[in-house]
DRENVODO-362255 format. One line per 5 residues: for each residue x, y, z of N, C-alpha, C, CB. Coordinates in nm, 4 decimals, padded with zeros to 6 digits, always signed. Glycine has a CB too. Example, Ala and Ser with C-alpha at 12.3 -4.5 7.8 and 13.67 -1.06 7.14 Angstrom:
BEGIN
+01.3190,-00.5690,+00.7800,+01.2300,-00.4500,+00.7800,+01.3200,-00.3300,+00.7800,+01.1308,-00.4473,+00.9046  +01.2850,-00.2250,+00.7080,+01.3670,-00.1060,+00.7140,+01.2900,+00.0030,+00.7870,+01.4084,-00.0598,+00.5725;
//
This chain:
BEGIN
+04.3861,+07.7179,+04.5550,+04.3215,+07.6250,+04.6279,+04.3613,+07.4883,+04.6012,+04.1909,+07.6394,+04.6108  +04.3961,+07.4112,+04.7100,+04.4492,+07.2747,+04.6782,+04.3268,+07.1863,+04.7212,+04.5963,+07.2355,+04.7617  +04.3025,+07.0783,+04.6363,+04.1830,+06.9927,+04.6651,+04.2473,+06.8405,+04.7145,+04.0794,+06.9812,+04.5167  +04.2086,+06.7981,+04.8193,+04.2505,+06.6797,+04.8713,+04.1298,+06.5796,+04.8939,+04.3247,+06.7087,+04.9962  +04.1377,+06.4785,+04.8321,+04.0191,+06.3617,+04.8374,+04.0435,+06.2743,+04.9533,+04.0147,+06.2618,+04.7007;
+03.9654,+06.2541,+05.0380,+03.9464,+06.1580,+05.1577,+03.8542,+06.0586,+05.1514,+03.9126,+06.2223,+05.2698  +03.8777,+05.9339,+05.1381,+03.7755,+05.8273,+05.1601,+03.7530,+05.7853,+05.2800,+03.7987,+05.7210,+05.0968  +03.6216,+05.7667,+05.3141,+03.5849,+05.7047,+05.4366,+03.5414,+05.5712,+05.4207,+03.4864,+05.7761,+05.5019  +03.6052,+05.4712,+05.4872,+03.5723,+05.3298,+05.4611,+03.5370,+05.2658,+05.5997,+03.6967,+05.2520,+05.3882  +03.4485,+05.1558,+05.5760,+03.4189,+05.0746,+05.7029,+03.2891,+04.9997,+05.6849,+03.4083,+05.1681,+05.8331;
+03.2553,+04.9247,+05.7812,+03.1485,+04.8377,+05.7880,+03.0238,+04.9211,+05.7812,+03.1552,+04.7522,+05.9107  +02.9161,+04.8630,+05.7713,+02.7958,+04.9398,+05.7936,+02.7704,+04.9900,+05.9304,+02.6865,+04.8637,+05.7562  +02.7050,+05.0948,+05.9350,+02.6558,+05.1609,+06.0722,+02.7689,+05.1806,+06.1787,+02.5413,+05.0668,+06.1419  +02.9044,+05.2159,+06.1179,+03.0009,+05.2354,+06.2225,+03.0143,+05.3942,+06.2402,+03.1431,+05.1624,+06.1846  +02.9408,+05.4754,+06.1702,+02.9427,+05.6212,+06.1729,+03.0184,+05.6957,+06.0914,+02.9732,+05.6616,+06.2821;
+03.0566,+05.6506,+05.9712,+03.1081,+05.7281,+05.8734,+03.0333,+05.8539,+05.8553,+03.1144,+05.6559,+05.7561  +02.9113,+05.8513,+05.8098,+02.8193,+05.9565,+05.7817,+02.8179,+06.0503,+05.9001,+02.6798,+05.9018,+05.7511  +02.8152,+05.9954,+06.0169,+02.7970,+06.0842,+06.1270,+02.9251,+06.1660,+06.1514,+02.7573,+06.0057,+06.2512  +03.0405,+06.1090,+06.1225,+03.1571,+06.1722,+06.1411,+03.1662,+06.2967,+06.0440,+03.2677,+06.0739,+06.1230  +03.1293,+06.2706,+05.9248,+03.1319,+06.3656,+05.8244,+03.0607,+06.4698,+05.8558,+03.0935,+06.3221,+05.7094;
+02.9274,+06.4464,+05.8931,+02.8145,+06.5545,+05.9251,+02.8888,+06.6433,+06.0582,+02.6430,+06.4665,+05.9764  +02.9320,+06.5750,+06.1564,+02.9980,+06.6349,+06.2552,+03.1081,+06.7241,+06.2188,+03.0402,+06.5432,+06.3351  +03.1739,+06.7052,+06.1255,+03.3085,+06.7635,+06.0928,+03.2535,+06.8906,+05.9826,+03.4279,+06.6311,+06.0155  +03.1639,+06.8719,+05.9019,+03.1404,+06.9499,+05.7941,+03.0373,+07.0586,+05.8387,+03.0943,+06.8646,+05.6768  +02.9345,+07.0033,+05.9233,+02.8292,+07.0769,+05.9741,+02.7969,+07.0979,+06.1204,+02.7303,+07.0270,+05.9228;
+02.8957,+07.0341,+06.2018,+02.8800,+07.0422,+06.3285,+02.7493,+07.0075,+06.4016,+02.9126,+07.1554,+06.3517  +02.6955,+06.8671,+06.3395,+02.5736,+06.8371,+06.3720,+02.5728,+06.6765,+06.3978,+02.4790,+06.8888,+06.2625  +02.4995,+06.6302,+06.4824,+02.4853,+06.4883,+06.5028,+02.3383,+06.4630,+06.5045,+02.5551,+06.4387,+06.6330  +02.2983,+06.3390,+06.4433,+02.1658,+06.2929,+06.4580,+02.1782,+06.1325,+06.4817,+02.0763,+06.3341,+06.3263  +02.0836,+06.0942,+06.5715,+02.0696,+05.9492,+06.5942,+02.0177,+05.8844,+06.4934,+01.9959,+05.9169,+06.7001;
+01.9398,+05.9259,+06.3978,+01.8791,+05.8837,+06.2958,+01.9840,+05.8140,+06.1980,+01.8053,+05.9944,+06.2402  +01.9762,+05.6619,+06.1734,+02.0547,+05.6145,+06.0887,+02.0047,+05.6255,+05.9080,+02.0710,+05.4744,+06.1470  +02.0888,+05.6795,+05.8457,+02.0828,+05.6828,+05.7056,+02.1766,+05.6115,+05.6516,+02.0879,+05.8017,+05.6545  +02.1387,+05.4871,+05.5797,+02.2317,+05.3955,+05.5100,+02.2798,+05.4813,+05.3708,+02.1493,+05.2411,+05.4735  +02.4288,+05.4798,+05.3725,+02.4706,+05.5473,+05.2379,+02.4789,+05.4234,+05.1289,+02.6300,+05.6325,+05.2539;
+02.4318,+05.4670,+05.0211,+02.4202,+05.3923,+04.9026,+02.5130,+05.4484,+04.7932,+02.2771,+05.3910,+04.8579  +02.6139,+05.3601,+04.7725,+02.7261,+05.4049,+04.6890,+02.8271,+05.4935,+04.7486,+02.6765,+05.4704,+04.5777  +02.8161,+05.6232,+04.7243,+02.9137,+05.7279,+04.7891,+02.8387,+05.8602,+04.7918,+03.0579,+05.7458,+04.7035  +02.8677,+05.9071,+04.9118,+02.8200,+06.0615,+04.9283,+02.9229,+06.1428,+04.9224,+02.7504,+06.0970,+05.0560  +02.9235,+06.2648,+04.8563,+03.0383,+06.3329,+04.8541,+03.0188,+06.4705,+04.9239,+03.0845,+06.3436,+04.7152;
+03.1116,+06.5193,+05.0249,+03.0810,+06.6333,+05.0896,+03.2137,+06.7239,+05.0863,+03.0281,+06.5997,+05.2322  +03.1917,+06.8557,+05.1031,+03.3341,+06.9293,+05.0850,+03.3388,+07.0339,+05.1962,+03.3538,+07.0074,+04.9298  +03.4675,+07.0362,+05.2383,+03.4740,+07.1388,+05.3448,+03.6065,+07.2204,+05.3036,+03.4814,+07.0690,+05.5037  +03.6047,+07.3537,+05.3099,+03.7224,+07.4457,+05.2671,+03.7706,+07.4808,+05.3987,+03.6839,+07.5812,+05.1733  +03.9089,+07.4618,+05.4174,+03.9696,+07.5027,+05.5474,+04.0844,+07.5996,+05.5169,+04.0227,+07.3759,+05.6308;
+04.0923,+07.6993,+05.6071,+04.1886,+07.7956,+05.5963,+04.3381,+07.7253,+05.6123,+04.1578,+07.9065,+05.7049  +04.4292,+07.7456,+05.5602,+04.5470,+07.6807,+05.5483,+04.6289,+07.7589,+05.6851,+04.6158,+07.7011,+05.3831  +04.6131,+07.6653,+05.7922,+04.7206,+07.7064,+05.9171,+04.8214,+07.5922,+05.9211,+04.6430,+07.7206,+06.0815  +04.8264,+07.4914,+05.8194,+04.9087,+07.4089,+05.8386,+05.0489,+07.4007,+05.7524,+04.8372,+07.3094,+05.8326  +05.0525,+07.5052,+05.6887,+05.1477,+07.5315,+05.5690,+05.1522,+07.6789,+05.4957,+05.1078,+07.4294,+05.4595;
+05.1778,+07.6657,+05.3891,+05.2053,+07.7958,+05.3166,+05.1076,+07.8015,+05.1909,+05.3666,+07.8053,+05.2684  +04.9972,+07.7181,+05.1810,+04.8948,+07.7005,+05.0660,+04.8085,+07.8381,+05.0553,+04.7898,+07.5645,+05.0974  +04.8247,+07.8820,+04.9606,+04.7585,+08.0227,+04.9051,+04.5911,+07.9745,+04.8893,+04.8401,+08.0805,+04.7263  +04.5047,+08.0218,+04.9357,+04.3710,+08.0098,+04.9091,+04.3078,+07.8887,+04.9752,+04.3526,+08.0071,+04.7684  +04.3892,+07.8191,+05.0867,+04.3500,+07.7094,+05.1439,+04.3388,+07.5854,+05.0778,+04.2501,+07.7330,+05.1910;
+04.2646,+07.4903,+05.1537,+04.2586,+07.3510,+05.1108,+04.1135,+07.3228,+05.1074,+04.3379,+07.2510,+05.2049  +04.0666,+07.2475,+05.0077,+03.9323,+07.1978,+04.9998,+03.9562,+07.0490,+05.0245,+03.8571,+07.2318,+04.8586  +03.8824,+06.9957,+05.1405,+03.8698,+06.8565,+05.1529,+03.7496,+06.7843,+05.0880,+03.8698,+06.8299,+05.2872  +03.7670,+06.7071,+05.0005,+03.6421,+06.6421,+04.9403,+03.6300,+06.4985,+05.0036,+03.6520,+06.6325,+04.7719  +03.5358,+06.4913,+05.0771,+03.5062,+06.3751,+05.1663,+03.4186,+06.2766,+05.0929,+03.4357,+06.4205,+05.2988;
+03.4755,+06.1636,+05.0634,+03.4043,+06.0489,+05.0032,+03.3466,+05.9489,+05.1018,+03.4960,+05.9766,+04.9129  +03.2193,+05.9771,+05.1378,+03.1762,+05.8934,+05.2455,+03.1017,+05.7681,+05.1778,+03.0803,+05.9774,+05.3483  +03.1829,+05.6373,+05.1815,+03.1460,+05.5452,+05.0916,+03.0609,+05.4305,+05.1747,+03.2758,+05.4925,+05.0167  +02.9672,+05.3759,+05.0925,+02.8759,+05.2915,+05.1518,+02.9379,+05.1812,+05.2434,+02.7974,+05.2331,+05.0468  +02.8679,+05.1478,+05.3329,+02.9235,+05.0390,+05.4387,+02.9345,+04.9122,+05.3646,+02.8240,+05.0149,+05.5730;
+03.0483,+04.8360,+05.4175,+03.0928,+04.7014,+05.3820,+03.0540,+04.6105,+05.4849,+03.2385,+04.6927,+05.3601  +03.0446,+04.4794,+05.4313,+03.0477,+04.3675,+05.5213,+03.1198,+04.2641,+05.4564,+02.9139,+04.3208,+05.5624  +03.1358,+04.1483,+05.5341,+03.2103,+04.0545,+05.4790,+03.1879,+03.9876,+05.3562,+03.2190,+03.9768,+05.5554  +03.0710,+04.0128,+05.2955,+03.0189,+03.9644,+05.1791,+03.0187,+04.0537,+05.0659,+02.8970,+03.9228,+05.2013  +03.0838,+04.1576,+05.0852,+03.0780,+04.2792,+04.9743,+03.2296,+04.3443,+04.9835,+02.9443,+04.4108,+05.0159;
+03.2491,+04.3951,+04.8752,+03.3739,+04.4739,+04.8452,+03.3595,+04.5877,+04.8263,+03.4414,+04.4409,+04.7489  +03.4487,+04.6858,+04.8423,+03.4268,+04.8363,+04.8229,+03.4457,+04.8478,+04.6679,+03.5390,+04.9375,+04.9138  +03.3774,+04.9538,+04.6029,+03.3957,+04.9722,+04.4631,+03.5452,+05.0410,+04.4559,+03.2701,+05.0666,+04.3964  +03.6413,+04.9511,+04.4090,+03.7665,+05.0180,+04.4304,+03.7960,+05.1488,+04.3252,+03.8790,+04.9047,+04.4155  +03.7063,+05.1454,+04.2208,+03.7316,+05.2623,+04.1461,+03.7022,+05.4135,+04.2425,+03.6305,+05.2484,+04.0091;
+03.6257,+05.4022,+04.3366,+03.6126,+05.5269,+04.4188,+03.7417,+05.5565,+04.4964,+03.4932,+05.5141,+04.5196  +03.8362,+05.4738,+04.5178,+03.9555,+05.4993,+04.5813,+04.0527,+05.5632,+04.4888,+04.0081,+05.3790,+04.6374  +04.0521,+05.5712,+04.3631,+04.1313,+05.6043,+04.2781,+04.1579,+05.7810,+04.3254,+04.0653,+05.5627,+04.1278  +04.2843,+05.8196,+04.2989,+04.3046,+05.9648,+04.3152,+04.2805,+05.9879,+04.4901,+04.1832,+06.0578,+04.2067  +04.2698,+05.9079,+04.5842,+04.2672,+05.9565,+04.7058,+04.3935,+05.9846,+04.7651,+04.2006,+05.8786,+04.7790;
+04.3791,+06.1165,+04.8648,+04.5017,+06.1429,+04.9072,+04.5128,+06.1128,+05.0618,+04.5341,+06.2820,+04.8709  +04.3948,+06.0644,+05.1084,+04.3931,+06.0162,+05.2541,+04.2752,+05.9368,+05.2699,+04.3929,+06.1316,+05.3606  +04.3078,+05.8289,+05.3779,+04.1931,+05.7317,+05.3962,+04.1598,+05.7386,+05.5499,+04.2338,+05.5734,+05.3469  +04.0357,+05.7070,+05.5818,+03.9902,+05.7146,+05.7250,+03.9119,+05.5813,+05.7329,+03.8950,+05.8543,+05.7633  +03.9507,+05.4810,+05.7958,+03.8951,+05.3450,+05.8166,+03.8148,+05.3600,+05.9528,+04.0166,+05.2253,+05.8233;
+03.6777,+05.3709,+05.9483,+03.5933,+05.3881,+06.0603,+03.5650,+05.2517,+06.1394,+03.4636,+05.4511,+06.0113  +03.5608,+05.2326,+06.2465,+03.5521,+05.1236,+06.3092,+03.4313,+05.1458,+06.4308,+03.6979,+05.0876,+06.3569  +03.3449,+05.0643,+06.4675,+03.2514,+05.0950,+06.5846,+03.3044,+05.0317,+06.7003,+03.1058,+05.0476,+06.5636  +03.3550,+05.0858,+06.7953,+03.4185,+05.0238,+06.9206,+03.3226,+04.9176,+06.9830,+03.4516,+05.1390,+07.0320  +03.1941,+04.9451,+06.9677,+03.1018,+04.8388,+07.0271,+03.0673,+04.7189,+06.9411,+02.9733,+04.9014,+07.0643;
+03.1292,+04.7090,+06.8277,+03.1134,+04.5939,+06.7409,+03.2539,+04.5587,+06.6783,+03.0044,+04.6245,+06.6280  +03.2897,+04.4304,+06.7614,+03.4406,+04.3916,+06.7300,+03.4608,+04.3510,+06.5918,+03.4914,+04.2737,+06.8179  +03.3571,+04.3047,+06.5216,+03.3741,+04.2548,+06.3995,+03.3922,+04.3779,+06.2830,+03.2526,+04.1612,+06.3756  +03.3679,+04.4905,+06.3215,+03.3755,+04.6102,+06.2263,+03.5340,+04.6528,+06.2066,+03.2842,+04.7422,+06.2914  +03.6142,+04.5978,+06.3233,+03.7542,+04.6127,+06.3045,+03.8175,+04.5192,+06.1919,+03.8195,+04.5866,+06.4365;
+03.7575,+04.3972,+06.1937,+03.8063,+04.3037,+06.0900,+03.7826,+04.3578,+05.9314,+03.7277,+04.1620,+06.1144  +03.6492,+04.4035,+05.9389,+03.6205,+04.4737,+05.8199,+03.7048,+04.5879,+05.7770,+03.4970,+04.5175,+05.8291  +03.7405,+04.6746,+05.8665,+03.8297,+04.7797,+05.8310,+03.9710,+04.7337,+05.7956,+03.8353,+04.8751,+05.9405  +04.0223,+04.6295,+05.8612,+04.1437,+04.5691,+05.8256,+04.1526,+04.5229,+05.6866,+04.1684,+04.4633,+05.9101  +04.0246,+04.4598,+05.6564,+04.0247,+04.3884,+05.5086,+04.0148,+04.5198,+05.4189,+03.8795,+04.2682,+05.4771;
+03.9454,+04.6167,+05.4513,+03.9367,+04.7200,+05.3544,+04.0828,+04.7852,+05.3451,+03.8214,+04.8263,+05.3956  +04.1496,+04.8074,+05.4494,+04.2761,+04.8523,+05.4349,+04.3906,+04.7967,+05.3538,+04.3120,+04.8577,+05.5415  +04.3757,+04.6401,+05.3488,+04.4420,+04.5519,+05.2580,+04.4005,+04.5951,+05.1260,+04.4114,+04.4056,+05.2825  +04.2730,+04.5885,+05.0984,+04.2286,+04.6204,+04.9665,+04.2735,+04.7632,+04.8920,+04.0831,+04.6152,+04.9770  +04.2828,+04.8520,+04.9979,+04.3162,+04.9823,+04.9587,+04.4650,+05.0045,+04.9338,+04.2686,+05.0735,+05.0585;
+04.5491,+04.9281,+04.9953,+04.7081,+04.9290,+04.9879,+04.7140,+04.8637,+04.8512,+04.7987,+04.8383,+05.1182  +04.6561,+04.7714,+04.8067,+04.6688,+04.6915,+04.6879,+04.6297,+04.7906,+04.5768,+04.5768,+04.5573,+04.6915  +04.5452,+04.8953,+04.5856,+04.5160,+04.9979,+04.4729,+04.6001,+05.1005,+04.4761,+04.3846,+05.0554,+04.4751  +04.6292,+05.1644,+04.6020,+04.6931,+05.2971,+04.6153,+04.8364,+05.2804,+04.6512,+04.6229,+05.3838,+04.7205  +04.8728,+05.1686,+04.7122,+04.9983,+05.1592,+04.7599,+05.0165,+05.1978,+04.9102,+05.0787,+05.2379,+04.6765;
+05.1195,+05.1911,+04.9670,+05.1465,+05.2328,+05.1291,+05.1657,+05.3818,+05.1402,+05.2896,+05.1595,+05.1964  +05.1790,+05.4708,+05.0594,+05.2030,+05.6046,+05.0432,+05.0848,+05.7074,+05.0737,+05.2470,+05.6180,+04.9110  +04.9722,+05.6377,+05.0850,+04.8536,+05.7388,+05.1163,+04.8437,+05.7155,+05.2649,+04.6998,+05.7080,+05.0319  +04.8254,+05.8397,+05.3221,+04.8143,+05.8358,+05.4783,+04.6759,+05.7926,+05.5148,+04.8442,+05.9805,+05.5476  +04.6705,+05.6980,+05.6241,+04.5430,+05.6375,+05.6617,+04.5337,+05.6323,+05.8096,+04.5265,+05.4981,+05.6025;
+04.4219,+05.6657,+05.8639,+04.4120,+05.6442,+06.0114,+04.2954,+05.5546,+06.0332,+04.3952,+05.7793,+06.0928  +04.2888,+05.4798,+06.1393,+04.1770,+05.4013,+06.1954,+04.1149,+05.4687,+06.3072,+04.2203,+05.2676,+06.2392  +03.9767,+05.5150,+06.2771,+03.9024,+05.5841,+06.3842,+03.8097,+05.4848,+06.4517,+03.8211,+05.7055,+06.3283  +03.8534,+05.4699,+06.5822,+03.7568,+05.3794,+06.6668,+03.6557,+05.4689,+06.7183,+03.8279,+05.3004,+06.7907  +03.5257,+05.4636,+06.6539,+03.4264,+05.5561,+06.6879,+03.3474,+05.5128,+06.8021,+03.3427,+05.5816,+06.5780;
+03.2601,+05.5977,+06.8405,+03.1723,+05.5840,+06.9577,+03.2513,+05.5728,+07.1042,+03.0838,+05.4533,+06.9330  +03.3325,+05.6652,+07.1131,+03.4096,+05.6727,+07.2222,+03.3082,+05.7138,+07.3365,+03.5294,+05.7705,+07.1996  +03.2117,+05.7789,+07.3020,+03.1036,+05.8084,+07.4297,+03.0451,+05.6799,+07.4779,+02.9699,+05.9079,+07.3851  +03.0599,+05.5668,+07.4075,+03.0121,+05.4455,+07.4678,+03.1189,+05.3425,+07.4887,+02.9059,+05.3889,+07.3865  +03.2262,+05.4130,+07.5321,+03.3600,+05.3265,+07.5637,+03.3305,+05.2167,+07.6599,+03.4803,+05.4172,+07.6302;
+03.2431,+05.2236,+07.7504,+03.2230,+05.1168,+07.8492,+03.1663,+05.0065,+07.8031,+03.1501,+05.1537,+07.9526  +03.0961,+05.0215,+07.6673,+03.0420,+04.9191,+07.6049,+03.1291,+04.8436,+07.4697,+02.9109,+04.9761,+07.5667  +03.2459,+04.8809,+07.4866,+03.3432,+04.8512,+07.3493,+03.3736,+04.7078,+07.3722,+03.5007,+04.9493,+07.3350  +03.3762,+04.6567,+07.2529,+03.4103,+04.5000,+07.2458,+03.5688,+04.4935,+07.1915,+03.2947,+04.4104,+07.1277  +03.6115,+04.6223,+07.1636,+03.7529,+04.6239,+07.1139,+03.8371,+04.6666,+07.2344,+03.7742,+04.7253,+06.9862;
+03.9368,+04.6068,+07.2796,+04.0140,+04.6230,+07.3904,+04.1284,+04.7065,+07.3575,+04.0531,+04.4983,+07.4443  +04.1891,+04.7712,+07.4679,+04.2949,+04.8620,+07.4482,+04.4217,+04.7761,+07.4128,+04.3150,+04.9528,+07.5762  +04.4266,+04.6492,+07.4563,+04.5230,+04.5394,+07.4099,+04.5376,+04.5260,+07.2686,+04.4831,+04.4087,+07.4582  +04.4381,+04.5293,+07.2046,+04.4108,+04.5005,+07.0631,+04.4606,+04.6188,+06.9814,+04.2571,+04.4741,+07.0372  +04.4142,+04.7408,+07.0379,+04.4499,+04.8862,+06.9871,+04.6127,+04.8978,+06.9830,+04.3823,+05.0098,+07.0960;
+04.6678,+04.8687,+07.1133,+04.8072,+04.8714,+07.1318,+04.8792,+04.7949,+07.0249,+04.8409,+04.8197,+07.2634  +04.8369,+04.6598,+07.0113,+04.9050,+04.5664,+06.9135,+04.8949,+04.6225,+06.7655,+04.8367,+04.4185,+06.9212  +04.7863,+04.6973,+06.7336,+04.7714,+04.7545,+06.6096,+04.8687,+04.8730,+06.5892,+04.6315,+04.7950,+06.5929  +04.8712,+04.9613,+06.7130,+04.9741,+05.0722,+06.6894,+05.1171,+05.0244,+06.6824,+04.9664,+05.1764,+06.8007  +05.1409,+04.9149,+06.7478,+05.2820,+04.8650,+06.7399,+05.3134,+04.8220,+06.5959,+05.3052,+04.7428,+06.8396;
+05.2180,+04.7831,+06.5191,+05.2345,+04.7559,+06.3897,+05.2463,+04.8618,+06.2999,+05.1434,+04.6834,+06.3528  +05.2263,+04.9856,+06.3512,+05.2313,+05.1262,+06.2527,+05.1045,+05.1659,+06.2283,+05.3000,+05.1112,+06.1049  +05.0008,+05.1060,+06.2850,+04.8487,+05.1699,+06.2524,+04.8233,+05.2780,+06.3399,+04.7231,+05.0655,+06.2728  +04.7990,+05.4050,+06.2556,+04.7608,+05.5167,+06.3544,+04.6098,+05.5155,+06.3822,+04.8019,+05.6616,+06.2968  +04.5767,+05.5143,+06.5336,+04.4554,+05.4997,+06.5808,+04.4159,+05.6283,+06.6482,+04.4490,+05.3851,+06.6654;
+04.2987,+05.6632,+06.6178,+04.2330,+05.7746,+06.6964,+04.0981,+05.7307,+06.7394,+04.2206,+05.9071,+06.6133  +04.0804,+05.7658,+06.8685,+03.9275,+05.7180,+06.9215,+03.8399,+05.8483,+06.9046,+03.9237,+05.6625,+07.1013  +03.7414,+05.8406,+06.8494,+03.6544,+05.9564,+06.8118,+03.5087,+05.9297,+06.8533,+03.6615,+05.9836,+06.6561  +03.4128,+06.0328,+06.8755,+03.2891,+06.0251,+06.8923,+03.2261,+06.1267,+06.7958,+03.2586,+06.0417,+07.0301  +03.1381,+06.0702,+06.7028,+03.0663,+06.1652,+06.6258,+02.9544,+06.2495,+06.6928,+03.0111,+06.0953,+06.5191;
+02.9023,+06.1726,+06.8060,+02.8075,+06.2113,+06.8872,+02.8611,+06.3513,+06.9534,+02.7761,+06.0957,+06.9870  +02.9752,+06.3315,+07.0315,+03.0181,+06.4493,+07.1103,+03.1059,+06.5264,+07.0410,+03.0779,+06.4169,+07.2336  +03.1627,+06.4864,+06.9270,+03.2712,+06.5678,+06.8393,+03.4054,+06.5389,+06.9035,+03.2446,+06.7389,+06.8367  +03.4257,+06.4394,+06.9887,+03.5646,+06.4075,+07.0283,+03.6533,+06.3673,+06.9221,+03.5667,+06.3047,+07.1243  +03.7645,+06.4459,+06.9051,+03.8685,+06.4242,+06.8189,+03.8368,+06.4265,+06.6680,+03.9244,+06.3032,+06.8541;
+03.7151,+06.4647,+06.6402,+03.6658,+06.4750,+06.5097,+03.7484,+06.5942,+06.4136,+03.5082,+06.5069,+06.5266  +03.7492,+06.6960,+06.4739,+03.8271,+06.8314,+06.4080,+03.9821,+06.7816,+06.3978,+03.8147,+06.9902,+06.5209  +04.0352,+06.7192,+06.5180,+04.1817,+06.6838,+06.5085,+04.2025,+06.5909,+06.4312,+04.2429,+06.6491,+06.6199  +04.1120,+06.4826,+06.4061,+04.1419,+06.3700,+06.2954,+04.1495,+06.4520,+06.1568,+04.0109,+06.2424,+06.2883  +04.0539,+06.5402,+06.1161,+04.0831,+06.5829,+05.9745,+04.2044,+06.6715,+05.9802,+03.9597,+06.6603,+05.9061;
+04.2555,+06.7587,+06.0780,+04.3485,+06.8182,+06.0944,+04.4885,+06.7559,+06.0818,+04.3240,+06.8656,+06.1929  +04.4931,+06.6564,+06.1381,+04.6156,+06.5422,+06.1310,+04.6210,+06.4848,+05.9994,+04.5971,+06.4146,+06.2353  +04.5113,+06.4327,+05.9516,+04.5242,+06.3667,+05.8246,+04.5507,+06.4854,+05.6920,+04.3783,+06.2746,+05.8050  +04.4997,+06.6028,+05.7161,+04.5534,+06.7153,+05.6325,+04.6949,+06.7367,+05.6311,+04.4978,+06.8361,+05.6719  +04.7602,+06.7492,+05.7451,+04.8923,+06.7718,+05.7746,+04.9691,+06.6400,+05.7193,+04.9106,+06.8002,+05.9328;
+04.9343,+06.5209,+05.7280,+04.9958,+06.3985,+05.6622,+04.9846,+06.3887,+05.5218,+04.9404,+06.2797,+05.7122  +04.8906,+06.4452,+05.4632,+04.8609,+06.4562,+05.3250,+04.9659,+06.5561,+05.2579,+04.7111,+06.5047,+05.3069  +04.9650,+06.6759,+05.3217,+05.0507,+06.7811,+05.2672,+05.1927,+06.7382,+05.2879,+05.0235,+06.9194,+05.3336  +05.2378,+06.6548,+05.3871,+05.3706,+06.6048,+05.3892,+05.4077,+06.5125,+05.2861,+05.3949,+06.5460,+05.5068  +05.2969,+06.4624,+05.2311,+05.3220,+06.3482,+05.1316,+05.3407,+06.4142,+04.9656,+05.1775,+06.2342,+05.1428;
+05.3081,+06.5369,+04.9703,+05.3046,+06.6129,+04.8661,+05.4694,+06.5977,+04.7858,+05.2582,+06.7659,+04.9229;
//
């Protein structure tokens, strides 16, 4: 069994916990629960992406939300194999927070750790403050962007499959 640590980072109330719950338990709740510190979840997946005997254990570190006045506890990032920067498409400022967190993570881990930006709440895309033009600009700079919805499950499974594949390629 191979263990892979994935850190979920982003501003407060962007859907990090909801994405983890959707992926691990296939459930969604509108009730907001603020994460304090870090909440660790685990999902064992059958290895269909390579030749790994016994599968892969994804250890998901759902880190407390950040704002412009706080910084992530950088010790939580140590040993991470993958990063997911979660952005709330209906709140433009959450993209700025995610970009700041990405810069901090690169300082700690370097550029070799795969990381994706999840623009969450795709089910509310008509209310988004983040435009396709902004997302296209980020993509042109090499930022991998996936539109997700923790509520409907859109691209949630695919996100973790793609990140797992990217992590295995970095071994």
